[in-house]
TIVO-2410 file (N, C-alpha, C; in nm, 3 decimals):
# residues 159
REC num residu      c1      c2      c3 atome chaine
REC   1      M  -0.705   2.467   2.330     N      A
REC   1      M  -0.688   2.509   2.192    CA      A
REC   1      M  -0.825   2.553   2.139     C      A
REC   2      S  -0.828   2.673   2.080     N      A
REC   2      S  -0.954   2.724   2.026    CA      A
REC   2      S  -0.986   2.656   1.893     C      A
REC   3      V  -1.110   2.669   1.852     N      A
REC   3      V  -1.152   2.611   1.724    CA      A
REC   3      V  -1.071   2.672   1.610     C      A
REC   4      H  -1.047   2.803   1.615     N      A
REC   4      H  -0.970   2.870   1.509    CA      A
REC   4      H  -0.827   2.814   1.503     C      A
REC   5      E  -0.766   2.795   1.620     N      A
REC   5      E  -0.631   2.738   1.623    CA      A
REC   5      E  -0.631   2.595   1.569     C      A
REC   6      L  -0.735   2.521   1.598     N      A
REC   6      L  -0.747   2.385   1.549    CA      A
REC   6      L  -0.751   2.384   1.396     C      A
REC   7      F  -0.829   2.475   1.337     N      A
REC   7      F  -0.840   2.482   1.191    CA      A
REC   7      F  -0.707   2.521   1.126     C      A
REC   8      D  -0.625   2.595   1.198     N      A
REC   8      D  -0.497   2.643   1.144    CA      A
REC   8      D  -0.381   2.550   1.175     C      A
REC   9      D  -0.409   2.433   1.226     N      A
REC   9      D  -0.303   2.339   1.262    CA      A
REC   9      D  -0.214   2.311   1.141     C      A
REC  10      P  -0.083   2.326   1.155     N      A
REC  10      P   0.008   2.307   1.041    CA      A
REC  10      P   0.010   2.163   0.987     C      A
REC  11      R  -0.038   2.069   1.064     N      A
REC  11      R  -0.045   1.932   1.013    CA      A
REC  11      R  -0.143   1.922   0.896     C      A
REC  12      F  -0.247   2.007   0.895     N      A
REC  12      F  -0.337   2.012   0.779    CA      A
REC  12      F  -0.263   2.060   0.655     C      A
REC  13      T  -0.174   2.156   0.675     N      A
REC  13      T  -0.098   2.209   0.561    CA      A
REC  13      T  -0.009   2.101   0.501     C      A
REC  14      V   0.063   2.030   0.585     N      A
REC  14      V   0.154   1.925   0.537    CA      A
REC  14      V   0.077   1.816   0.464     C      A
REC  15      S  -0.029   1.767   0.526     N      A
REC  15      S  -0.104   1.658   0.461    CA      A
REC  15      S  -0.172   1.708   0.334     C      A
REC  16      G  -0.226   1.827   0.338     N      A
REC  16      G  -0.290   1.883   0.219    CA      A
REC  16      G  -0.192   1.901   0.105     C      A
REC  17      L  -0.073   1.951   0.135     N      A
REC  17      L   0.029   1.967   0.031    CA      A
REC  17      L   0.070   1.833  -0.028     C      A
REC  18      L   0.085   1.732   0.057     N      A
REC  18      L   0.122   1.599   0.008    CA      A
REC  18      L   0.015   1.544  -0.086     C      A
REC  19      F  -0.112   1.553  -0.045     N      A
REC  19      F  -0.221   1.501  -0.129    CA      A
REC  19      F  -0.233   1.580  -0.259     C      A
REC  20      E  -0.221   1.713  -0.250     N      A
REC  20      E  -0.230   1.797  -0.371    CA      A
REC  20      E  -0.112   1.771  -0.465     C      A
REC  21      A   0.007   1.754  -0.408     N      A
REC  21      A   0.125   1.725  -0.491    CA      A
REC  21      A   0.107   1.590  -0.561     C      A
REC  22      H   0.056   1.490  -0.489     N      A
REC  22      H   0.033   1.359  -0.549    CA      A
REC  22      H  -0.066   1.370  -0.664     C      A
REC  23      S  -0.178   1.436  -0.642     N      A
REC  23      S  -0.279   1.452  -0.748    CA      A
REC  23      S  -0.222   1.526  -0.868     C      A
REC  24      G  -0.149   1.633  -0.842     N      A
REC  24      G  -0.091   1.710  -0.951    CA      A
REC  24      G   0.012   1.630  -1.029     C      A
REC  25      L   0.093   1.554  -0.958     N      A
REC  25      L   0.196   1.473  -1.023    CA      A
REC  25      L   0.132   1.365  -1.111     C      A
REC  26      I   0.031   1.299  -1.060     N      A
REC  26      I  -0.039   1.197  -1.140    CA      A
REC  26      I  -0.096   1.260  -1.267     C      A
REC  27      A  -0.158   1.377  -1.253     N      A
REC  27      A  -0.216   1.445  -1.370    CA      A
REC  27      A  -0.109   1.480  -1.473     C      A
REC  28      K   0.010   1.515  -1.429     N      A
REC  28      K   0.119   1.550  -1.522    CA      A
REC  28      K   0.182   1.426  -1.586     C      A
REC  29      L   0.185   1.314  -1.513     N      A
REC  29      L   0.249   1.192  -1.564    CA      A
REC  29      L   0.156   1.107  -1.649     C      A
REC  30      E   0.026   1.116  -1.624     N      A
REC  30      E  -0.071   1.030  -1.692    CA      A
REC  30      E  -0.062   1.035  -1.845     C      A
REC  31      P  -0.047   1.152  -1.907     N      A
REC  31      P  -0.037   1.154  -2.054    CA      A
REC  31      P   0.079   1.070  -2.108     C      A
REC  32      T   0.185   1.059  -2.033     N      A
REC  32      T   0.302   0.982  -2.078    CA      A
REC  32      T   0.269   0.834  -2.088     C      A
REC  33      W   0.212   0.776  -1.982     N      A
REC  33      W   0.183   0.632  -1.990    CA      A
REC  33      W   0.067   0.606  -2.084     C      A
REC  34      K  -0.030   0.697  -2.089     N      A
REC  34      K  -0.142   0.678  -2.182    CA      A
REC  34      K  -0.095   0.682  -2.327     C      A
REC  35      A   0.003   0.768  -2.357     N      A
REC  35      A   0.056   0.777  -2.494    CA      A
REC  35      A   0.119   0.645  -2.538     C      A
REC  36      H   0.158   0.563  -2.443     N      A
REC  36      H   0.219   0.434  -2.472    CA      A
REC  36      H   0.121   0.318  -2.449     C      A
REC  37      G  -0.008   0.351  -2.437     N      A
REC  37      G  -0.111   0.248  -2.426    CA      A
REC  37      G  -0.116   0.179  -2.292     C      A
REC  38      L  -0.071   0.246  -2.187     N      A
REC  38      L  -0.070   0.186  -2.054    CA      A
REC  38      L  -0.148   0.272  -1.956     C      A
REC  39      S  -0.195   0.210  -1.851     N      A
REC  39      S  -0.249   0.284  -1.737    CA      A
REC  39      S  -0.135   0.302  -1.636     C      A
REC  40      G  -0.158   0.387  -1.538     N      A
REC  40      G  -0.058   0.404  -1.433    CA      A
REC  40      G  -0.035   0.274  -1.358     C      A
REC  41      L  -0.141   0.198  -1.336     N      A
REC  41      L  -0.130   0.069  -1.270    CA      A
REC  41      L  -0.048  -0.030  -1.354     C      A
REC  42      D  -0.072  -0.029  -1.486     N      A
REC  42      D   0.006  -0.115  -1.576    CA      A
REC  42      D   0.156  -0.083  -1.563     C      A
REC  43      L   0.188   0.046  -1.573     N      A
REC  43      L   0.329   0.087  -1.568    CA      A
REC  43      L   0.390   0.053  -1.432     C      A
REC  44      N   0.316   0.076  -1.326     N      A
REC  44      N   0.364   0.042  -1.192    CA      A
REC  44      N   0.398  -0.106  -1.183     C      A
REC  45      A   0.308  -0.191  -1.230     N      A
REC  45      A   0.332  -0.336  -1.224    CA      A
REC  45      A   0.451  -0.375  -1.310     C      A
REC  46      L   0.459  -0.323  -1.431     N      A
REC  46      L   0.572  -0.357  -1.520    CA      A
REC  46      L   0.705  -0.311  -1.459     C      A
REC  47      L   0.706  -0.192  -1.400     N      A
REC  47      L   0.830  -0.144  -1.336    CA      A
REC  47      L   0.868  -0.232  -1.217     C      A
REC  48      R   0.771  -0.268  -1.136     N      A
REC  48      R   0.801  -0.353  -1.019    CA      A
REC  48      R   0.855  -0.489  -1.063     C      A
REC  49      L   0.799  -0.545  -1.169     N      A
REC  49      L   0.850  -0.673  -1.222    CA      A
REC  49      L   0.990  -0.654  -1.277     C      A
REC  50      S   1.014  -0.545  -1.348     N      A
REC  50      S   1.146  -0.523  -1.410    CA      A
REC  50      S   1.255  -0.506  -1.305     C      A
REC  51      R   1.219  -0.456  -1.188     N      A
REC  51      R   1.316  -0.429  -1.082    CA      A
REC  51      R   1.326  -0.543  -0.981     C      A
REC  52      S   1.261  -0.654  -1.009     N      A
REC  52      S   1.262  -0.771  -0.919    CA      A
REC  52      S   1.359  -0.876  -0.972     C      A
REC  53      P   1.409  -0.961  -0.883     N      A
REC  53      P   1.499  -1.068  -0.927    CA      A
REC  53      P   1.433  -1.151  -1.037     C      A
REC  54      V   1.508  -1.181  -1.139     N      A
REC  54      V   1.464  -1.254  -1.259    CA      A
REC  54      V   1.333  -1.199  -1.316     C      A
REC  55      R   1.309  -1.071  -1.293     N      A
REC  55      R   1.195  -0.998  -1.350    CA      A
REC  55      R   1.061  -1.068  -1.326     C      A
REC  56      R   1.044  -1.120  -1.205     N      A
REC  56      R   0.917  -1.181  -1.169    CA      A
REC  56      R   0.890  -1.164  -1.021     C      A
REC  57      L   0.761  -1.171  -0.987     N      A
REC  57      L   0.716  -1.163  -0.848    CA      A
REC  57      L   0.603  -1.263  -0.828     C      A
REC  58      R   0.593  -1.314  -0.705     N      A
REC  58      R   0.475  -1.392  -0.671    CA      A
REC  58      R   0.353  -1.302  -0.689     C      A
REC  59      M   0.245  -1.359  -0.733     N      A
REC  59      M   0.122  -1.282  -0.753    CA      A
REC  59      M   0.084  -1.210  -0.623     C      A
REC  60      S   0.100  -1.279  -0.510     N      A
REC  60      S   0.064  -1.218  -0.381    CA      A
REC  60      S   0.152  -1.098  -0.350     C      A
REC  61      D   0.281  -1.105  -0.384     N      A
REC  61      D   0.372  -0.992  -0.361    CA      A
REC  61      D   0.339  -0.876  -0.455     C      A
REC  62      L   0.306  -0.907  -0.580     N      A
REC  62      L   0.266  -0.802  -0.673    CA      A
REC  62      L   0.138  -0.735  -0.625     C      A
REC  63      A   0.046  -0.811  -0.570     N      A
REC  63      A  -0.077  -0.753  -0.515    CA      A
REC  63      A  -0.044  -0.657  -0.402     C      A
REC  64      T   0.044  -0.698  -0.312     N      A
REC  64      T   0.081  -0.612  -0.200    CA      A
REC  64      T   0.150  -0.485  -0.250     C      A
REC  65      Q   0.244  -0.500  -0.342     N      A
REC  65      Q   0.319  -0.385  -0.390    CA      A
REC  65      Q   0.233  -0.287  -0.468     C      A
REC  66      T   0.131  -0.335  -0.535     N      A
REC  66      T   0.043  -0.247  -0.612    CA      A
REC  66      T  -0.082  -0.209  -0.534     C      A
REC  67      E  -0.094  -0.260  -0.411     N      A
REC  67      E  -0.207  -0.234  -0.324    CA      A
REC  67      E  -0.339  -0.280  -0.386     C      A
REC  68      L  -0.333  -0.394  -0.455     N      A
REC  68      L  -0.452  -0.453  -0.515    CA      A
REC  68      L  -0.495  -0.576  -0.436     C      A
REC  69      S  -0.621  -0.608  -0.447     N      A
REC  69      S  -0.671  -0.732  -0.390    CA      A
REC  69      S  -0.621  -0.848  -0.477     C      A
REC  70      T  -0.641  -0.969  -0.428     N      A
REC  70      T  -0.603  -1.087  -0.506    CA      A
REC  70      T  -0.675  -1.089  -0.640     C      A
REC  71      S  -0.805  -1.060  -0.639     N      A
REC  71      S  -0.879  -1.060  -0.765    CA      A
REC  71      S  -0.836  -0.943  -0.853     C      A
REC  72      G  -0.803  -0.829  -0.791     N      A
REC  72      G  -0.758  -0.714  -0.869    CA      A
REC  72      G  -0.626  -0.740  -0.940     C      A
REC  73      V  -0.532  -0.804  -0.871     N      A
REC  73      V  -0.404  -0.832  -0.934    CA      A
REC  73      V  -0.420  -0.940  -1.041     C      A
REC  74      T  -0.512  -1.032  -1.020     N      A
REC  74      T  -0.540  -1.133  -1.123    CA      A
REC  74      T  -0.590  -1.066  -1.250     C      A
REC  75      R  -0.684  -0.971  -1.236     N      A
REC  75      R  -0.735  -0.899  -1.354    CA      A
REC  75      R  -0.623  -0.819  -1.422     C      A
REC  76      L  -0.539  -0.755  -1.342     N      A
REC  76      L  -0.426  -0.678  -1.397    CA      A
REC  76      L  -0.332  -0.769  -1.476     C      A
REC  77      V  -0.291  -0.879  -1.416     N      A
REC  77      V  -0.199  -0.972  -1.483    CA      A
REC  77      V  -0.264  -1.033  -1.606     C      A
REC  78      D  -0.393  -1.066  -1.597     N      A
REC  78      D  -0.463  -1.119  -1.715    CA      A
REC  78      D  -0.459  -1.018  -1.830     C      A
REC  79      R  -0.483  -0.890  -1.799     N      A
REC  79      R  -0.482  -0.785  -1.902    CA      A
REC  79      R  -0.342  -0.769  -1.962     C      A
REC  80      L  -0.240  -0.766  -1.876     N      A
REC  80      L  -0.103  -0.752  -1.925    CA      A
REC  80      L  -0.058  -0.876  -2.001     C      A
REC  81      A  -0.105  -0.993  -1.960     N      A
REC  81      A  -0.073  -1.117  -2.031    CA      A
REC  81      A  -0.139  -1.118  -2.169     C      A
REC  82      A  -0.263  -1.072  -2.177     N      A
REC  82      A  -0.332  -1.066  -2.306    CA      A
REC  82      A  -0.258  -0.975  -2.403     C      A
REC  83      A  -0.191  -0.873  -2.349     N      A
REC  83      A  -0.112  -0.781  -2.432    CA      A
REC  83      A   0.028  -0.836  -2.460     C      A
REC  84      G   0.060  -0.952  -2.400     N      A
REC  84      G   0.191  -1.013  -2.421    CA      A
REC  84      G   0.304  -0.954  -2.339     C      A
REC  85      L   0.271  -0.870  -2.241     N      A
REC  85      L   0.374  -0.800  -2.164    CA      A
REC  85      L   0.419  -0.876  -2.040     C      A
REC  86      V   0.334  -0.967  -1.994     N      A
REC  86      V   0.358  -1.045  -1.872    CA      A
REC  86      V   0.310  -1.186  -1.899     C      A
REC  87      E   0.372  -1.281  -1.833     N      A
REC  87      E   0.320  -1.418  -1.838    CA      A
REC  87      E   0.309  -1.471  -1.696     C      A
REC  88      R   0.213  -1.557  -1.679     N      A
REC  88      R   0.193  -1.622  -1.550    CA      A
REC  88      R   0.275  -1.750  -1.551     C      A
REC  89      Q   0.350  -1.773  -1.442     N      A
REC  89      Q   0.432  -1.894  -1.429    CA      A
REC  89      Q   0.391  -1.964  -1.301     C      A
REC  90      L   0.366  -2.093  -1.310     N      A
REC  90      L   0.332  -2.170  -1.190    CA      A
REC  90      L   0.458  -2.198  -1.111     C      A
REC  91      D   0.442  -2.201  -0.980     N      A
REC  91      D   0.554  -2.233  -0.892    CA      A
REC  91      D   0.562  -2.385  -0.881     C      A
REC  92      P   0.671  -2.446  -0.931     N      A
REC  92      P   0.680  -2.592  -0.928    CA      A
REC  92      P   0.687  -2.650  -0.786     C      A
REC  93      T   0.725  -2.568  -0.688     N      A
REC  93      T   0.736  -2.618  -0.551    CA      A
REC  93      T   0.609  -2.597  -0.470     C      A
REC  94      D   0.517  -2.514  -0.520     N      A
REC  94      D   0.394  -2.486  -0.448    CA      A
REC  94      D   0.283  -2.463  -0.551     C      A
REC  95      R   0.203  -2.563  -0.573     N      A
REC  95      R   0.103  -2.558  -0.680    CA      A
REC  95      R  -0.005  -2.452  -0.657     C      A
REC  96      R  -0.012  -2.400  -0.533     N      A
REC  96      R  -0.109  -2.295  -0.504    CA      A
REC  96      R  -0.056  -2.158  -0.542     C      A
REC  97      S   0.073  -2.149  -0.570     N      A
REC  97      S   0.138  -2.020  -0.596    CA      A
REC  97      S   0.168  -2.003  -0.744     C      A
REC  98      A   0.165  -1.878  -0.786     N      A
REC  98      A   0.202  -1.845  -0.924    CA      A
REC  98      A   0.281  -1.716  -0.922     C      A
REC  99      Y   0.358  -1.698  -1.027     N      A
REC  99      Y   0.436  -1.577  -1.046    CA      A
REC  99      Y   0.381  -1.499  -1.164     C      A
REC 100      A   0.401  -1.369  -1.160     N      A
REC 100      A   0.384  -1.284  -1.278    CA      A
REC 100      A   0.525  -1.252  -1.323     C      A
REC 101      A   0.555  -1.276  -1.450     N      A
REC 101      A   0.690  -1.255  -1.503    CA      A
REC 101      A   0.683  -1.163  -1.623     C      A
REC 102      L   0.776  -1.070  -1.629     N      A
REC 102      L   0.787  -0.978  -1.741    CA      A
REC 102      L   0.836  -1.054  -1.863     C      A
REC 103      T   0.771  -1.036  -1.976     N      A
REC 103      T   0.814  -1.102  -2.100    CA      A
REC 103      T   0.913  -1.011  -2.173     C      A
REC 104      D   0.974  -1.065  -2.278     N      A
REC 104      D   1.063  -0.982  -2.361    CA      A
REC 104      D   0.986  -0.866  -2.422     C      A
REC 105      A   0.860  -0.890  -2.460     N      A
REC 105      A   0.777  -0.782  -2.513    CA      A
REC 105      A   0.750  -0.676  -2.405     C      A
REC 106      G   0.736  -0.719  -2.280     N      A
REC 106      G   0.719  -0.625  -2.169    CA      A
REC 106      G   0.843  -0.540  -2.150     C      A
REC 107      V   0.960  -0.602  -2.163     N      A
REC 107      V   1.086  -0.527  -2.153    CA      A
REC 107      V   1.093  -0.424  -2.265     C      A
REC 108      R   1.058  -0.465  -2.387     N      A
REC 108      R   1.061  -0.372  -2.501    CA      A
REC 108      R   0.964  -0.255  -2.480     C      A
REC 109      R   0.845  -0.285  -2.426     N      A
REC 109      R   0.749  -0.177  -2.401    CA      A
REC 109      R   0.805  -0.078  -2.299     C      A
REC 110      L   0.867  -0.130  -2.193     N      A
REC 110      L   0.930  -0.042  -2.095    CA      A
REC 110      L   1.041   0.041  -2.159     C      A
REC 111      E   1.119  -0.021  -2.246     N      A
REC 111      E   1.227   0.053  -2.315    CA      A
REC 111      E   1.170   0.166  -2.399     C      A
REC 112      Q   1.048   0.150  -2.449     N      A
REC 112      Q   0.982   0.256  -2.526    CA      A
REC 112      Q   0.927   0.366  -2.434     C      A
REC 113      V   0.867   0.327  -2.323     N      A
REC 113      V   0.800   0.421  -2.233    CA      A
REC 113      V   0.897   0.497  -2.144     C      A
REC 114      L   0.999   0.429  -2.093     N      A
REC 114      L   1.079   0.487  -1.986    CA      A
REC 114      L   1.152   0.617  -2.021     C      A
REC 115      P   1.205   0.635  -2.141     N      A
REC 115      P   1.268   0.766  -2.167    CA      A
REC 115      P   1.169   0.882  -2.151     C      A
REC 116      D   1.048   0.867  -2.202     N      A
REC 116      D   0.946   0.971  -2.187    CA      A
REC 116      D   0.903   0.985  -2.041     C      A
REC 117      Y   0.888   0.873  -1.973     N      A
REC 117      Y   0.845   0.875  -1.833    CA      A
REC 117      Y   0.952   0.940  -1.744     C      A
REC 118      L   1.077   0.904  -1.767     N      A
REC 118      L   1.185   0.965  -1.689    CA      A
REC 118      L   1.196   1.115  -1.716     C      A
REC 119      A   1.174   1.156  -1.840     N      A
REC 119      A   1.176   1.300  -1.873    CA      A
REC 119      A   1.063   1.372  -1.799     C      A
REC 120      A   0.944   1.310  -1.793     N      A
REC 120      A   0.832   1.370  -1.721    CA      A
REC 120      A   0.860   1.375  -1.571     C      A
REC 121      L   0.921   1.269  -1.516     N      A
REC 121      L   0.958   1.271  -1.374    CA      A
REC 121      L   1.060   1.381  -1.346     C      A
REC 122      E   1.153   1.397  -1.437     N      A
REC 122      E   1.254   1.503  -1.421    CA      A
REC 122      E   1.186   1.641  -1.424     C      A
REC 123      Q   1.095   1.659  -1.518     N      A
REC 123      Q   1.028   1.788  -1.531    CA      A
REC 123      Q   0.938   1.822  -1.413     C      A
REC 124      W   0.863   1.724  -1.365     N      A
REC 124      W   0.757   1.752  -1.267    CA      A
REC 124      W   0.789   1.707  -1.125     C      A
REC 125      L   0.905   1.640  -1.103     N      A
REC 125      L   0.937   1.593  -0.968    CA      A
REC 125      L   1.083   1.620  -0.934     C      A
REC 126      T   1.170   1.536  -0.981     N      A
REC 126      T   1.310   1.544  -0.935    CA      A
REC 126      T   1.380   1.672  -0.980     C      A
REC 127      G   1.349   1.721  -1.098     N      A
REC 127      G   1.415   1.840  -1.149    CA      A
REC 127      G   1.372   1.969  -1.080     C      A
REC 128      L   1.264   1.965  -1.004     N      A
REC 128      L   1.217   2.083  -0.932    CA      A
REC 128      L   1.292   2.103  -0.800     C      A
REC 129      L   1.368   2.003  -0.758     N      A
REC 129      L   1.432   2.005  -0.628    CA      A
REC 129      L   1.584   2.006  -0.642     C      A
REC 130      T   1.649   2.069  -0.546     N      A
REC 130      T   1.796   2.059  -0.540    CA      A
REC 130      T   1.831   1.918  -0.493     C      A
REC 131      P   1.956   1.875  -0.515     N      A
REC 131      P   1.994   1.742  -0.464    CA      A
REC 131      P   1.969   1.725  -0.314     C      A
REC 132      T   1.994   1.829  -0.236     N      A
REC 132      T   1.970   1.821  -0.092    CA      A
REC 132      T   1.821   1.808  -0.062     C      A
REC 133      Q   1.737   1.884  -0.132     N      A
REC 133      Q   1.593   1.873  -0.113    CA      A
REC 133      Q   1.543   1.734  -0.153     C      A
REC 134      L   1.596   1.683  -0.263     N      A
REC 134      L   1.555   1.549  -0.309    CA      A
REC 134      L   1.595   1.443  -0.208     C      A
REC 135      D   1.717   1.451  -0.154     N      A
REC 135      D   1.760   1.356  -0.051    CA      A
REC 135      D   1.668   1.362   0.070     C      A
REC 136      G   1.631   1.483   0.112     N      A
REC 136      G   1.542   1.500   0.225    CA      A
REC 136      G   1.403   1.443   0.196     C      A
REC 137      L   1.354   1.466   0.075     N      A
REC 137      L   1.224   1.412   0.037    CA      A
REC 137      L   1.226   1.259   0.040     C      A
REC 138      I   1.330   1.200  -0.018     N      A
REC 138      I   1.341   1.054  -0.019    CA      A
REC 138      I   1.345   1.000   0.124     C      A
REC 139      T   1.424   1.062   0.208     N      A
REC 139      T   1.434   1.019   0.348    CA      A
REC 139      T   1.300   1.029   0.418     C      A
REC 140      G   1.233   1.143   0.401     N      A
REC 140      G   1.104   1.164   0.465    CA      A
REC 140      G   0.998   1.068   0.414     C      A
REC 141      L   0.991   1.051   0.283     N      A
REC 141      L   0.892   0.959   0.227    CA      A
REC 141      L   0.917   0.816   0.271     C      A
REC 142      R   1.044   0.777   0.278     N      A
REC 142      R   1.075   0.641   0.323    CA      A
REC 142      R   1.032   0.620   0.468     C      A
REC 143      L   1.053   0.719   0.554     N      A
REC 143      L   1.010   0.709   0.694    CA      A
REC 143      L   0.858   0.694   0.702     C      A
REC 144      I   0.786   0.775   0.626     N      A
REC 144      I   0.640   0.770   0.627    CA      A
REC 144      I   0.593   0.635   0.571     C      A
REC 145      R   0.652   0.594   0.459     N      A
REC 145      R   0.614   0.465   0.399    CA      A
REC 145      R   0.638   0.350   0.495     C      A
REC 146      D   0.754   0.349   0.559     N      A
REC 146      D   0.788   0.239   0.650    CA      A
REC 146      D   0.691   0.232   0.769     C      A
REC 147      A   0.646   0.348   0.817     N      A
REC 147      A   0.555   0.351   0.931    CA      A
REC 147      A   0.411   0.317   0.891     C      A
REC 148      T   0.371   0.362   0.772     N      A
REC 148      T   0.230   0.346   0.734    CA      A
REC 148      T   0.203   0.227   0.645     C      A
REC 149      N   0.305   0.175   0.580     N      A
REC 149      N   0.287   0.064   0.486    CA      A
REC 149      N   0.402  -0.035   0.503     C      A
REC 150      P   0.412  -0.098   0.620     N      A
REC 150      P   0.526  -0.186   0.649    CA      A
REC 150      P   0.535  -0.306   0.553     C      A
REC 151      A   0.424  -0.348   0.494     N      A
REC 151      A   0.429  -0.460   0.400    CA      A
REC 151      A   0.516  -0.425   0.279     C      A
REC 152      A   0.516  -0.299   0.240     N      A
REC 152      A   0.597  -0.257   0.124    CA      A
REC 152      A   0.745  -0.271   0.156     C      A
REC 153      T   0.785  -0.243   0.278     N      A
REC 153      T   0.927  -0.250   0.313    CA      A
REC 153      T   0.973  -0.394   0.327     C      A
REC 154      A   0.882  -0.483   0.360     N      A
REC 154      A   0.919  -0.624   0.375    CA      A
REC 154      A   0.953  -0.686   0.240     C      A
REC 155      L   0.897  -0.629   0.133     N      A
REC 155      L   0.917  -0.686   0.000    CA      A
REC 155      L   1.036  -0.627  -0.073     C      A
REC 156      S   1.055  -0.498  -0.058     N      A
REC 156      S   1.154  -0.434  -0.141    CA      A
REC 156      S   1.179  -0.294  -0.092     C      A
REC 157      D   1.300  -0.246  -0.108     N      A
REC 157      D   1.326  -0.106  -0.077    CA      A
REC 157      D   1.359  -0.031  -0.206     C      A
REC 158      Q   1.316  -0.085  -0.320     N      A
REC 158      Q   1.344  -0.022  -0.448    CA      A
REC 158      Q   1.243   0.085  -0.482     C      A
REC 159      S   1.124   0.077  -0.424     N      A
REC 159      S   1.018   0.167  -0.467    CA      A
REC 159      S   1.026   0.301  -0.398     C      A
***
């Protein structure tokens, strides 16, 4: 394979498009969560808690799902708790473990944010694709996620 052929490898196109689409999508969605006083990380954590059984997750699971370190998820939960959106709950069966739980105020904040967020997702992601294209994208992304981030699949298939 020549150097020129190497530079033209279609795998660069696929990965470049994925990274560029991700960056562009974040740029389009960011104003929505910022308008509601949240960061993307805040919204991600609140959504993951809202979609979990009894609206709570072990701190370690929330760290894995948000790709944060233990100290990073502690800072995130502390910030969300200070805003009244999340509360920390100790695990009565394991004193070393704690949960992050969505509060009623957290649910209300999501109820305020989600209509705007879903509209932005429709405009900049799902609405750009036909149902068949969207199904293919979901299938492809799930395959990539399962191969590259197996810890995410062990916790939940909601994301």
